[in-house]
N, C-alpha and C positions, 0 to 999 in steps of 0.2 A: 476607555481602554479596557480590553478584556483582562481580567485579573489573572487568568490562567490560559496558557496556550499549549495544547497537546499536539504531538506530531507522530505521524506514521514514520516508518523507516524506509522500506524499499520504494524507490522512485520518488522519494520525498527528501529525506535527509541524505540517504546514501543511494548510489546508483550501482547496480550490478554490472560487473565488467568481466567477461563479455555478458551482454544482456541475454535474456531468453530469446528475444527476437533474433539477435545476431547468431546465437547457437543453432536455432531452428533453420535459419537461412543457410548457414554453413553446411549443416547436415543434409539439406535438401538439394544443394547445388549439383552433386554428381548425377542425380536422376532427373532433376528439373533445372537445367542450366539457365533457362530463360525466365525463371521465377523472379518477379520484381520484389524488392524488399517491402514495398507497400502492401503487398498481398499478405506477407507474414505479419506485418503490423496489424492488419485487419483481423487476421486469425487470432492474434494475441488478445485483441480487444474482446472478441467473441468468447475466448477461453476464460478471460477474467470475469466476464459476466456469468458464465456457467458456474465457475467456482464460487462466486459470491452467492448465487442462488442456492447452490448445494450446501454451503456452510450455513446459510440461513435456515434451510430445511432441517439440517442436522441439529441446529440449536433449538428449533421448535419441537422436534420429535425426540431428541435425546439419543438418536440412533446414528452412529458414525459409520459412514461407508468405509469399507476396507481400503487400505492404501493401494492395493492392486487394482481394484475396481475404479478408484478415484483416478489413478494414473491412466487407465485405459479410456476413461471418459474424456480426460483432458486431451489425450492423444487423438481421440476420435474427432474432436472439434477441429484440430489442425488438419487431420487427414481429410475430412469432408470439405474443408475450406480450400485446401491446397492440392489435394490429390496425391498425398504422400503414400509411398509404398509401405506395406505391412512390416517389412524388414527394418524400417526406421523406428519401430516402437521401442526396441531394446535400448538403443543409444539415447533416444529422446526422453524415454521414461526416467532415465537417470537425472536429466535436467529438470524435469517437472516435479521431482520428489521434494517434499516439504523441507527436508533437512539437507538438500543438496548444497554443497559449499561452493560458492563462487567468490571471486574477488570483489571488493567494493572500492568505489572511490567517492569522495565527498562531493555532494551536489555543489555546483558552482555557487559561490557566495554564501554558503551555509553558515560559516563561522561569523561573518559580518552580519548576517541577518539575525542570528541568535543573539549576538552582542547587542544589536540595536533594540531588539524586543526586550531583552533583559534590562537594558539601561532605562527603559520606560517603566520598570517595576513589575513586569509580568513574571509570574511563576511559569517555568517551562517543564514539560514532561513528555514522555514517550508512551504510546500504546501501539503495539504491533502484533499481528498474527505471525508469530515467528518462533524460532527455537532459541534456547539459551546461548547458543554459539554466537549469535549476533552481538552479544555484549562485547565480545572481543573486538569485533569490527568497529563498534562505537568507540572503544578505548583507543584502538589503533588510529582512528580518524581524528582524534584529538578533540571530540565534542562531548564526550561522556560527562564532563564536569558541569555542563550547562543545566543538567536535568535533575530536578529534585525527586522525580519519580520515574521509574522505567518499568512498565508493566508488559510482560511478554506472555502471549497466550499459552504457550506450552507450560509455563511455570504456574499459572493461576487457573488453568483449565477453563478459561473463558475465551470465546472467539468472536471477533467482530463478524457480523453486525449486532451481536448481543450488547445492548447498552451498558450492561453491568461492568464491562471491562473499562469503559470510559469513566463510569461512576467510581470505580475503584481507584483509578489514578487521581481523580479529583479529591477523593477522601484522603489519599496519602499526602496530598499537597495542602489539605485543609481549605480547598477551594469549592465554590459553588458551580454546579454545571451551568446554571443560568448566566454565569459571568465568565464562561469559558468558550473556547473555539477549538475545533479539531481540524488539523491540516493533514490531508491525505490525497492519494492519487486515484483511489478506487471509488466508483459510484456508491458502493456499499459503505464506504466511509461516511458519506453524506447520510445514508439511512441510519447508520449507527449513531452519528452525532445527533440527529434530530430525535431519535428515539430516546436519547439521554437528555433531551431538552437543552441542547447545546448548538451553537452555531457551527457551520462547516465552511472550510476554505478548501476548494477542490483544485488539484493540480493534475489534470489528465495526463496519463503516461504517454499518450500519443494522440494524434488528431482524429483517430477513429474511435476513441473511447466515447461512449454515450451513456446518458443517464436514463434508465427506465422511467416511464411517465409516473408510475406509482411512487417513486422515491421523491420526486420534486426537486426544485432547484436549490443549489447551495447559496449561502449568503455572499460568498466570494468565489470567483473563478480566476485563476492565474495560470501562467504557463512557465513559471520558474519560482523557486523558493524566494528569490529576491523580490519578485513582483508580489508574491503573497505577503511577505513581510511589509512591503510598502503599503499595501492595502490595509493591513491590520494597524499599522502605525497611523495612517491617515484617518482610520476609523476612530482612533483614540482621541483625536482632536475635536470630535463632535460631542 
């Protein structure tokens, strides 16, 4: 059994409602009424890979791209993939902002999964590239009490895939990285976990998410939090 299990927030413990895909799809409908939702899901996957690469580059160089440039690059990924009009940059850039507030709902089976893992003696924590405002969402969802450490990038000025952010959470819990696993939806969550000498459980946000070859495969792949918890629990018996 892993002694420590760390979780991402977005698309893992909590689901944004409406999701970014749903918001982009809705905004594009007037000018692209025949646009399939699957095309937006593909564009989302491409955007997430660009953002992961950009944050990795920023971590390595110490140079942060301005918010305006960052938003324009994210928009350009969607624009090139979907043929969006320039006029949509304004409304969509608000959705892409790092501190944009959306509603959240608890991922299906989240409480039951956390209870099952905790019952087996695992210490639970959170590591998220996020803003402090997400703490309220965790409290509102009723799961904040499960976690002995909650490490938010904005507060500690460390950003995945920098492994130090996972190492910090393990240190707060008094856990070893080698005896820990990180559960997240992003390919760069795998990169971050492996850089910290930690196992990774990957929950792809949609069917179009892919893992760049240089990152390598996760130890576990699941398509729901419940499935991930089941895999981790089964692993504990070996």
